[in-house]
KELOKOL-161513 format. One record per residue: x, y, z of N, C-alpha, C in turn. Coordinates in steps of 0.02 Angstrom, whole numbers, plus 32768, in hexadecimal, padded with zeros to 4 digits. Atoms other than C-alpha are relative to their C-alpha. Layout:
BEGIN
XYZXYZXYZ;...
! end
This chain:
BEGIN
800E803B7FD617B746F34DF97FB67FEF7FFE;804680147FFD171A468D4DFD7FE6800B8046;801E7FF67FBF16A046A64E8B7FBE7FDC8003;804080227FF815FE46624ED17FCB801F7FD2;80317FDE802A15A346E24E67800D7FF97FB6;7FEF8008804615F846B14DC47FD47FCB7FE0;802B80318020158046594D4B80287FC27FED;7FDF803E801315A745A34D22801A80057FB9;7FEB7FF7804515AE45CB4C687FF8804A7FEF;7FFF7FB8800B15DD467C4C367FE080107FBC;80217FEC803E156346C34BB6802C80347FDD;7FCF7FD8802215DB470D4B377FE980137FBA;80107FE8804415B947774A9D803F801F7FE2;7FCD7FE08028163F479C4A1D7FDC80277FCA;80237FD4802E1609482F49B280167FF37FB8;7FF28008804615FC480D48F97FEB803E7FD9;80107FC8802B15F7488F486E80297FF77FC0;7FD98007803E1632489F47B9804980148008;7FBA7FEC7FF616D048F447FA80247FD78035;7FE0802A7FCD16F248744883802F7FCE7FDF;7FD08031801A178B480648667FE67FBB8011;802280407FF61739475D484F802B7FCE8025;7FD480317FE017D046F548818005800C804A;7FFA7FF17FB917E0474F49277FBF7FF18024;8041800B7FDF17264749494E7FF57FB5800E;800C80477FF6171B468D493480367FDE802A;7FCB801B7FD517C3466A49857FEF800A8049;80147FF37FBB178646BD4A247FCA7FD08016;8036802E7FEF16E746554A21801A7FB98008;7FE880457FFE174545B349FD802B7FF3803E;7FD3800C7FC717C945C84A847FD980038041;80297FFE7FC4174B45FD4B087FD87FBF8008;8028803E7FFE16E145654ADA80297FC48015;7FD580397FEF177744F34AF680117FFC804A;7FF07FFF7FB8178A45254BAD7FDA7FC98024;801F80387FDE1769448B4C167FF17FC47FD4;800F8036802F175D441D4B7B803E7FE97FDA;7FC98012802C17F744234B0B80377FD98023;7FCA80227FDB187E43F44B8A7FE97FBC8018;801B803F7FE7180E436F4BD47FFB7FCC7FC9;8005802E803917ED43214B2A80447FE67FEC;7FBD8014801318A6431F4B00801E7FCE8030;7FE4802B7FCD18CB42C44BA27FD27FC68013;802C80387FF4183D42464B997FD48007803D;802A7FF37FC617DA42984C247FBA80147FE8;80457FED8010172042BC4C2A7FFA804C8000;80097FB6800016FD43704BF27FC980158030;80337FE57FD4169D43DA4C6B7FCD80287FD9;80317FD680221609444B4C458022803D7FE1;7FE07FC78021162F44DF4BD28009803A8031;7FF27FC67FD5168045724C2B7FE2803F7FE3;80197FC58023164745EF4BA87FCA7FEC7FCE;8036800B803015A545F34B458004803A7FCE;7FEF7FCB802E15DE46564AAE7FD480057FC3;80247FF6803F158846A14A17801B803D7FDD;7FEF7FC6802A15AD471849897FC080247FF0;803F7FDB800A152A47A0497F800D80447FDE;7FFC7FC080241508483949147FC2802A8011;80387FD47FF2149248CC49197FBE7FE37FE7;803F8018801C1411487B48A77FFA7FB47FFD;800280498000143E47C348B580027FE07FBC;8000801A8044144B47B147F880477FF07FE9;7FBE8012801A14D8476247968020803E7FDF;7FDC7FC8801E155D47D84754803F7FE77FDE;7FC0800F801F15F947DB46EA803680298024;7FCB7FDB7FE0169A48084742802B80237FCC;7FD77FD8802E1723487346F680237FD57FCB;7FE1802D8031176A47DB469C7FCD7FDB7FD6;8034801D802916C347AC46507FE37FBF8019;801C803E7FE4169F471746C17FBB800E801D;80437FFA7FE315EA46FB46EF80017FE68047;800080127FB915D346F747AB7FB880008018;804380057FE5153446BB47FF80038006804C;7FFF7FF97FB7152146FF48B07FCC7FD58022;802F80287FD914C146A8493B7FC180258012;803B7FD97FF0144647354951801080498008;7FF87FB97FF6142E47EC497B8022800E8043;7FE07FEC7FC2149048474A007FCF8002803A;80307FF57FCA13F3486D4A637FD27FC5800D;802A803B7FF413A947BE4A5D80197FDA803D;7FED80277FC613A847574AFC8013802B803B;7FEE7FDE7FC213E547834BA9803F802A7FF6;7FC37FD78002146A48064BC9803D7FD48009;7FC5802B7FFA151447B44BAC8027800E803F;7FD07FF67FCA158D47984C39803F80217FE6;7FC17FEA801D161B47C04BC37FF580137FB7;80047FE98046162748244B208047800D7FE9;7FBE7FF4801C16C148244AB17FF780207FBB;7FFD7FE0804216DA489D4A2180437FEB7FE1;7FC18018801C175C484A49B0802480377FD9;7FDD7FD1802B17DC489F49427FD380137FC5;802A7FE58036178A490B48BD802D801A7FC8;7FDB7FE8803A17C64931480D7FEB80487FF2;80117FBA800417C249EE481B803C80297FE6;7FCC7FD0801218244A8247D6801180278040;7FF07FDE7FC118824AC6486E7FFD804C7FFB;80037FB78008187A4B7548247FB9801A7FFC;80467FEB800917BC4B7748157FD77FF58040;802C800B7FC617304B8548967FE17FBB7FFE;802280407FFC16D44AEB48D17FC57FFF7FD0;80388003802F165A4AB348487FBD80048024;80427FF77FE215A44ADF486A7FE07FBD8014;802080407FF215734A27486680157FE48044;7FEA80197FBF15D54A0C49077FE8802A803B;80187FD57FC915884A9A496B7FC77FDE8027;803380257FD814EB4A334999801F7FC78029;7FDE80357FDB156149A849CD801E801D8040;7FE37FDF7FC515BB4A214A427FCA800F8034;80377FF17FD115144A564A8D7FE87FC18023;801680407FE314E149A04AA880327FE78034;7FCB80147FD1158849794AFB7FFA80288041;80077FD77FC415714A0C4B727FC47FEC8029;803D80157FDC14C049D54B9D800C7FBE8026;7FF480417FDF14F649224BC180308007803B;7FD27FF57FC91586495F4C2C7FDB801C803C;80277FE47FC8150A49C34C937FD57FCC8021;802780377FE414AA49214CAC802B7FC9801F;7FD480307FDF154348C54CEC80317FDB7FD3;7FD38024802D159D48854C51804880188008;7FB97FF08008165A487D4C4A800C80087FB5;7FF57FF38047169448C64BA4804B80017FF2;7FB980048012173848AC4B498007800F7FB6;7FF17FF38046178A48DC4AA680447FE57FEE;7FC08015801B1817489F4A39801580337FCB;7FE37FD780341886491349D47FD4803E7FF4;80287FC58011181F499849787FBA7FFE801C;804180047FDF1782495949D07FFA80318039;80017FCE7FCA17B449D54A587FDD803F7FEA;80227FC48019176C4A5D49E87FB67FFD8012;804780087FEE16BE4A164A0B7FF6800D804A;80067FF47FB816DB4A144AC68009804A8010;7FF67FB87FF5171B4AC64ABE7FC180277FED;803D7FDE801616814AFD4A5C7FC77FF48031;8035800F7FCF16154AAB4AE38006802B803E;7FF47FD87FC416614B1E4B66801E7FD9803A;7FE980297FC8169C4A8C4BD0804A8008800F;7FB97FF77FF417534ABA4BBB80118045801B;7FF27FBC7FE617404B6D4BF780207FFD8045;7FDD7FFE7FC017BB4B8C4C8280267FC18010;7FE080417FF418024ADC4C70803E7FF87FD4;7FC98015802A18A54A954C317FE67FCD7FCE;8015802F803418914A354B8E80397FF77FCF;7FCF800D803418F949E74B067FDE7FEB7FC0;80198013804218E349C34A4E803C7FF37FD3;7FCA800980301949499C49B4802780427FF9;7FD77FC4800319DB4A1549A27FE880307FC8;80167FD5803719934A5548FC7FC280288012;803D7FDE7FEC18F34A8A49558009802B803E;7FF67FDE7FC019414AD249F37FF9804B7FFB;80047FB7800719554B8449B57FB880167FF1;80447FEE801118A74B8849697FD27FF9803C;8029800B7FC4185A4B424A09800A803A8031;7FF17FCA7FD118B24BC54A727FE580437FE7;80167FC0801D18844C5249FB7FB480078001;80497FFC800417CC4C2749E67FDE7FFA8044;801E800C7FBE17AF4BF34A9A803380168035;7FCC7FE77FD3181F4C634B057FF67FEC8049;800B80167FBB17CF4C234BA6801E7FBB800D;7FE380447FF8181F4B784B86804B8006800A;7FB880007FF318CC4B5A4BCE801F7FC67FD8;7FE88033802E191A4AFD4B3C80467FE98015;7FC0801F7FF019A84A864B6A80147FD27FC7;7FF18026803D19EB4A4D4AC380307FC7800C;7FCE80337FF41A7449E44B127FE47FC18021;801C80377FDA19FE49724B717FDE7FCD7FD3;80218036802419BC48CA4B347FB87FF78018;8043800D7FE4192848B94BAA7FF5802E803B;80107FD37FC918D349354C1E7FB97FF38019;804180017FDF184349084C927FF680428024;80097FBE7FE417F749AD4CC97FBA8007801D;80417FEF7FE4176649FC4D257FF07FD9803F;801680227FC3170949C44DC07FF47FB67FF3;800780488009171649084DD080227FE67FC2;7FDE8014803E178449044D347FCE7FE67FCD;80358016802D16E648FA4CCB8007801B7FB9;7FF07FE980431735494F4C3480487FEC7FF1;7FBF801C800E17C848F84BE28012800F7FB8;7FE87FF58044182E492B4B4B80407FD97FF5;7FC48025801418B048C34AF0801F80237FC4;7FDC7FD980311935490B4A7D7FF77FEA7FB8;800380128046195F48CD49CE7FD47FC57FF1;802E8035801618FE484D496A800D7FBE8023;7FF180417FE1195A47B849B27FF68000804C;800C7FFD7FB8193747F64A637FBE7FE08014;803D80257FEE189147994A5980137FC3802A;7FEB803A7FD818F647074AA0800980138049;7FF77FE87FBB1927476B4B3A7FBC800C8020;80437FF27FE5187247A14B4E7FDC7FC08013;8027803C7FEF182646F34B45801E7FDB803B;7FE180217FC618A546AC4BBF7FEF80258041;80157FD87FC6187F473A4C367FB87FF08013;8047800D7FF217C4471D4C257FF47FBA801C;800880447FE717D346624C3D801A7FFB8047;7FE680017FBC1840467C4CD57FD280238031;802C7FD97FD517C846FC4D1B7FC17FDA8012;804080227FF4172C46924D0880077FB78013;7FFA80497FF5177045E04D10803D7FEC8026;7FC680107FD8181345EB4D6F803F7FFA7FD7;7FBF8000802118CC45ED4D4880127FBC7FE3;7FF08042801A18DA45314D317FE17FF67FBB;802180068041185B45334CA48021802D7FCD;7FDE7FD3802E18B245C94C5680417FE27FE7;7FC1802080141958456D4C567FF37FC67FD2;80108038802B190844D34C0C7FED80167FBA;80147FE6804218B945374B7F803D801A7FDB;7FC47FE68020195D45904B5C802C7FC87FE6;7FD68038801619BA44EB4B537FE07FD97FC8;802380258035193644984AE7800580247FBE;80017FD8803E193045264A698044801D7FEE;7FBD7FE2800B19E945554A767FFC804B7FFB;80087FB7800019B846074A9E803C801F8024;7FC37FE57FE41A5B46614AB9800F80447FE1;7FF47FBE801E1A66471D4A9E804880107FF2;7FBA7FF2800B1B2347164AA580217FCD7FD1;7FE8802E80341B3546884A26803F7FDA8015;7FC680267FEA1BAD461E4A8D7FFD7FB77FE9;80048044801B1B7545804A327FD37FD28027;802F802F7FE21B1544E54A6080197FDF803F;7FE580257FC81B8B44A04AE27FE480168043;80197FE87FC01B49450F4B6B7FBA7FE58010;8044801B7FF51A9C44C04B537FFE7FB47FFE;80008048800A1AD2440D4B3A7FE97FDB803F;801880287FC71A7B438D4BA780177FB87FF8;7FE8804580021AC242E34BD37FC87FD07FEE;8039802C800D1A13429A4BBF7FF97FF07FB6;8006800C80481A2842A54B0280337FCE7FE7;7FCE803080141AAE421E4B037FE47FC47FDC;8014803A80261AAA417E4A9E7FD97FCE802B;802780337FDE1A2740FE4ACF801D7FBB7FF2;7FE58043800A1A5C40494AE87FDB7FCF802E;802280337FD81A233FA44B3580317FD58028;7FCF80257FDA1AC23F6C4B8C7FF4800D804B;80137FF77FBA1A863F514C3E803C800A802E;7FC47FF97FD71B363F414C85801980487FFD;7FEA7FBB80081B673FEA4C3E7FCE802F801F;80347FD57FE31AC040364C7180068001804C;7FF680027FB81AE23FFC4D23803A802D8014;7FC87FD57FF21B8A40534D1D7FEE804A7FFA;80167FBA80091B3940F24CDC7FD68016803C;802B7FEE7FC71AB740EF4D67802A800B803E;7FD37FF87FC61B4040D84DE9802680427FFA;7FD87FC3800A1BA841654D9E7FD6803E800C;802B7FC57FF61B1341DB4DA47FFD80158048;80027FF17FB81B1841D14E6280458004801F;7FBD80037FE21BD441BC4E798036801F7FD4;7FD07FE1802D1C27422B4DF7803880248025;7FCC7FDF7FD91C8942814E8380327FCF801E;7FD280347FE81CDF41DB4EAE8046800E7FE5;7FBC7FF080171D9D41F04EA480177FD57FC4;7FEE802B80391DAF415C4E2A7FC17FDE7FE5;8041801B80151D0241454DDC80047FCA7FCA;7FFD803180371D3840E54D4180167FBC801C;7FEA803F7FE21D9640614DA67FC87FE18029;803880197FD81D0140524E1A7FC97FE47FD4;8032801A802E1C89403C4D8880157FBE7FE2;7FE7803E801C1CF73FB64D3C7FFD7FC88033;800380337FCC1D043F594DE17FB87FEA800C;8047800F7FF61C483F644DF57FE67FD27FC9;8017802880391C313F174D4980197FB98000;7FE2804280001CA13E824D6C802F7FF57FC6;7FD3800480391D063EA64CCF804280208011;7FC27FDB7FF91DB93EDD4CBE7FF380477FE9;800B7FBA80121DCB3F984CAC8003800A7FB4;7FFB7FF980481E013F854BF67FC27FE57FDD;803C801C801F1D6D3F154BCB7FC3802C800D;80377FD37FF01CF53F894C248002803E7FD5;7FF87FC4802A1D3B401F4BC57FE67FF37FBA;8016801080441D203FCA4B1D7FB47FF87FFD;8048800C80011C703F924B497FD98041800C;80227FC17FF11C40403C4B918000802D7FC2;7FFD7FD4803A1C7C409A4AF87FD67FE57FC7;802A801D80341C2540214A837FB7800F800C;80467FF47FEF1B81403D4ADF7FED804A7FFE;80127FB97FF71B8A40F94AFE8020802F7FCE;7FDB7FD3802C1C04413F4A808033802A8024;7FD17FDB7FD61C6B41854B10802A7FD08029;7FDA80277FD01CF841444B7A7FE3800D8045;80187FF37FBC1CCF41324C3380198042801C;7FE47FC17FE81D4241C54C587FD9803B7FE3;80267FCA80201CE742334BDA7FBA8005801E;804380007FE51C3F41FE4C1F7FFD801E8046;7FFE7FE57FBC1C6D42234CD4800D804B7FFE;7FF27FB880051CB442CB4CA07FC280267FEB;803E7FDE80151C1142F74C497FCE8003803A;802C7FFF7FC61BB042C64CE4801680388030;7FE77FCE7FD21C2043344D4D7FF280477FE6;800B7FBD801C1C1443C94CD87FB580117FFF;80487FF37FFF1B5743B44CCA7FE980158046;80117FED7FBB1B4A43BB4D88801C80458010;7FE47FBE7FF51BBE44514D8A7FD480367FE1;802D7FD080211B4B44AA4D0F7FC3800D802B;803B7FF77FD51AB7448B4D8080118029803E;7FEC7FDB7FC41B1644CC4E18800E80497FF0;7FF47FBB80151B4E45664DB97FBF80257FF2;80417FE280101A9B45854D807FD6800F803E;80317FFE7FCA1A46456B4E26801C80118045;7FE37FF07FBF1AC245924EB3803280397FF8;7FCC7FCD7FFE1B3F46164EE680427FE5801B;7FC2801F7FE71BC6459A4F19803C801A7FD8;7FC37FEC80241C7745D54EEE80137FC87FCE;7FF0803080341CB945804E5280307FCB8019;7FD280327FE61D47452B4EB07FDC7FCD802B;802780307FD91CC844DD4F277FD77FD27FD3;8025802A802F1C6144A14E94802F7FCB7FE3;7FCF802F801B1CFF44514E4B800B7FC68031;7FF680357FCD1D1D43F34EEE7FC27FD68009;804080247FF61C6543C44EFE7FF67FCA7FCC;800D803080361C64436A4E57803A7FD27FF3;7FCB803280051D0A43104E6D804280177FE5;7FC07FE880181D9543804E2E802B8017803B;7FD47FEC7FC91E27438E4EA8802480417FF0;7FDE7FC380151E74441B4E437FCE802E7FDC;802F7FD280211E0444B14E19801480117FB9;7FE97FEF80431E7144D74D827FED7FCA7FCE;80148037802D1E4A442B4D397FB680067FF0;80477FF7800C1D91444C4D4F7FF380387FCF;800C7FC6802C1D9A44F74CFD80127FF07FB8;7FEB801380431DF844AF4C697FCD7FD17FE0;80308031801A1D7F441D4C557FBD80227FF0;80407FDE800C1CE7448E4C65800380297FC0;7FFA7FD6803B1D2545084BE280037FD57FC0;7FFA802B803B1D51447B4B6B7FBD7FE17FEE;803F8023800E1CA944244B7D7FC680307FF3;80397FD380061C3444B94B8C800C80397FCE;7FF17FCD80321C8E45344B1B80088045801D;7FF67FC07FE01C9E45C14B9B80157FF48048;7FEB80097FBA1CE845DC4C497FC57FF9802E;803680097FCF1C8345AB4CE17FE580438018;80177FBE7FE81C7C46614D197FD180207FCD;802B7FE480341C3146964C727FBE7FDB7FFC;803D802880011BB446074C767FD280158039;80297FEB7FC71B7846394D247FE380467FF5;80177FBB800B1B6C46F14CF57FC680017FCE;8033800080341B0646CA4C5A7FBE7FE48018;803E801E7FE81A8946584CAF7FE180278039;801C7FD87FCA1A7646CE4D417FD480387FE4;80287FCB801F1A2B474C4CC57FBE7FE77FE6;803D801B801C19A546D54C887FCA7FFA8036;803B80087FD518FA46E04CDA800480278041;80027FD67FC5192747634D5A7FC2802D7FFC;80407FDD8003188247B14D867FF780338037;80077FCF7FCB18A848244E157FFA80467FE2;
! end
């Protein structure tokens, strides 16, 4: 959760090194940078100030070649500038059967020093080996990629390795965070965004980037705002009315009456302008509102169905599953896991 003491822009360092997985390092920086900007841009809103001030830094600040031969230019040295608010060690291309390479030991020492100065530190996948070498995982639960779990437990017996977990905030104030496999960077960034910028921003980022650890498809992130643009003022008036009256028992008939057209003529004109029939459009409005209520309230699902205009809960459940691609109960459970920071 954000607080009065949380900086406006979180100084964030992602650790670079020849063994760092470049795609993960830059993906973390890119997604964090989109918080407060990406969703707003997609919806024609004014982006706010950056939530995260990110940089890729290395021990010496010099360019390096990663394991695939790509030249990477970092933003500077690890020890340059003020102590970061947040440090992320990305996935590392390591041999799980071998000790941590010597080149990463100074990184571990720097991470430990910054943590002592107040930094929150996090790792993705095999990056947990660096946090373990720093001593920050001693006595704490931690997770890592399944291929590294045994090695982590063997080399650092003080660490309580939980190989089944995706994300573990640990320590006093949850200032040490480990994420499991390589793709768990998505879970980590959503957690961090939720922690520093709030759950709404985390949901917006997840929907913009289609970040879904369970791969349920794009429907769960679909936003009605991405619909077809048109200049038919009569239809636009009907859409504006429907946005406030989607729970009306006969919304399509009411929209047609409001337009002054016959219901058949209104249907043709509406579909020509929007690509949807009025019934389809109202249903999308209802389901979009249901998604918001499932994300942000604890209302029973049957009450949500009635709230948005469905007289039969079974009809709502069927429509929701068809449009979103998963049951309403599964949708609520999944979004309740995003950005929990307790």
